[in-house]
N, C-alpha and C positions, 0 to 999 in steps of 0.2 A: 442481420444486421451488421453493415460492417463498420469498423472501428476508425474511427476520422483522423488516428496518429496510426497505425500500423497498418491497416487496410483491408487487415483478414477479416476473414466472417466466423467468426468464432466468439459469441459470448453469452455470458449469461446474465440474466433481469436478476440485478440484490432486492430492488426495492419499486414499488408503483403505487399509486395513488391519483386520484382521482383530481383533477385539476380544473374547473371552471366547464370546458366544453369539452375539455380534452383529458388525455390519461398519460400523466408523467411516470416515466421508467428510465429509472437507474441501471446502468448496465455495466457490468466487468469485460474489459476483453481477455479472454483466455491465456489467447498469444504473449499481448505484453503487459499483462496487468493493471492499464490505466481504468479508469471510470470515464462514463460519457452519459447525459439524460437525452432521451429522445423523447417526445411525444407524439400520440396517437389519436388523431383528430378524423371525422367523419369525415367522406371528399362526399361534397357537393356542390351544387353551382354557387358559384358568389351571389350570398343572400343579399349582403351590406352595399350600398356603395356611397361614394362619397361625394360631397359638395362642398365644389374648390371654389376659390377667391369669385372667381370669374362666372361661377354659376352654372360648369360644365362640369358634371358626374363623371365616376371614372368607378370602376370595380374596387373595393375596399383590397389590399393587398400589406397584408401581414409584415410582409418583410419588409418595405417600404420605414415603418415604422420602426422598424428592428438597424434597419441600420441608419437611421438616428439617432439611436439609440449608439447605438456602437461606437459614431462617431461622438455625442459629448461624452464620452464614457472612458473614451480612447487613454492608455495612461493613468487611469484614475483605478487606486485600488477600492472596485466593485468587484467582488464576483462575478460572472459571468449567471450562473445560478440567478443570482439577483435579477440582472439584466434581462433573464426569461422572465423569474416573477411579476418585474413590470409591465415586460409586456402581457403577461397573461392578464394579470389587473387590469390593464388601460381596455383591451377587448373583453373581458366578461363586464367588464363598468359600461362599455359603449352597448355591445350587442342588449345590458340590460336596458337601457334607459331609450335607444331609439331600435324603431321595428326596420324601416328596408336602410331611409337613409341618413347618414352622418354630416354635418358640417365638418369641414375639415381644420376649424378652429376650433372645435370640441377636444378632434382627437389632441391637434397643439398645445389647447390647456390645460387637460387630462395628462398630457407627458410630461410637461413642466412641472406643475404640482409634482408628481411621480417626483422626478428628480431631484427639487426642491427638496425631498423628503430625504434622497439617500444622498445626493452629493451637494453639495454648493458649487462649484466648479462645473461640475458637468450641466449643471442647472443655468449658468451662467453660456457658456457654448453655447447652449439647444437656444435658450431665450435669443440672445445674440444672432443667430440665423433663424430663427422663428419670427423674430418680428423685426428684422429687418433694419436696423438702426442704422439713422441715418450719419448721427455725430458722436463725439466723445459723451454729449451733453445727455442722452435716451440712454447711453451703456450705464452712466453713473444713478440716472433715476432708478434703474432696474438693480441696482445692486447694492442702493441706499438704502433700505428697509433690512438688509440681513445684514449688513457692517451695524447699523443704527438697534438691535438686539444683541449684538458681541459689542456696542461701545467705540468699532471703529471708523463710523460715518464721518466722526471730525476731520481728519485725516486726508480724506478722500478729499472732504470739500474744500478744502485749505490749499490742498497739494505740495510735491513736495520740498516746496522753497519753505514753508512756514515749518514743515516738522522738523529740516536742519539735518535730512538727509543725503542731502546731494553732495555735499564738499566744495563748495562753490569757494574762491577767494573771498575770504573775510566772513566764512557763512563758522557755525558753531565749530567745526569739525577740527581749523585750522591750525586752533591753539594746542592740538595736542599733536600736531607732524613738526618730526624737524625741520628747523629753516636750513640745515647745511651748511651755515657760515660762520655758526662761532664755534 
């Protein structure tokens, strides 16, 4: 197996585990010493098909879900192993629930549920693209349930003017500023 870091073809398997329909192997490169994960799956014709919103059917493509997860988790403190776990869990749940055809909505809803458990910022990023928000009010509706659990929904509903954080003339923060004249 070629190392994704130094591109040498000299590694050893450190750990192997069954992971749903795949075998997860943790490998260590003998040249650079870095570790990486590979998954082995039996090759076959794409069994699953996705029913898109417009009714067309396309072959299930694992890499599309991975790309969406990577965009949502970009610059977030979530390890790549967790991204791979989410991807595998989504795929396992879909194959258990659906035989041949999966509605695209089911895929999106399942990915959103996994992201909500993992990272709220990634969840909001994914939701904003997946749900195709038309305006800020739809965005706020999606975020409010999470904020109400943490007690922060009131500040979003009122906006920054009500919380006094903008520091505009005459606002609550002006009394702390030096006037420069006296």
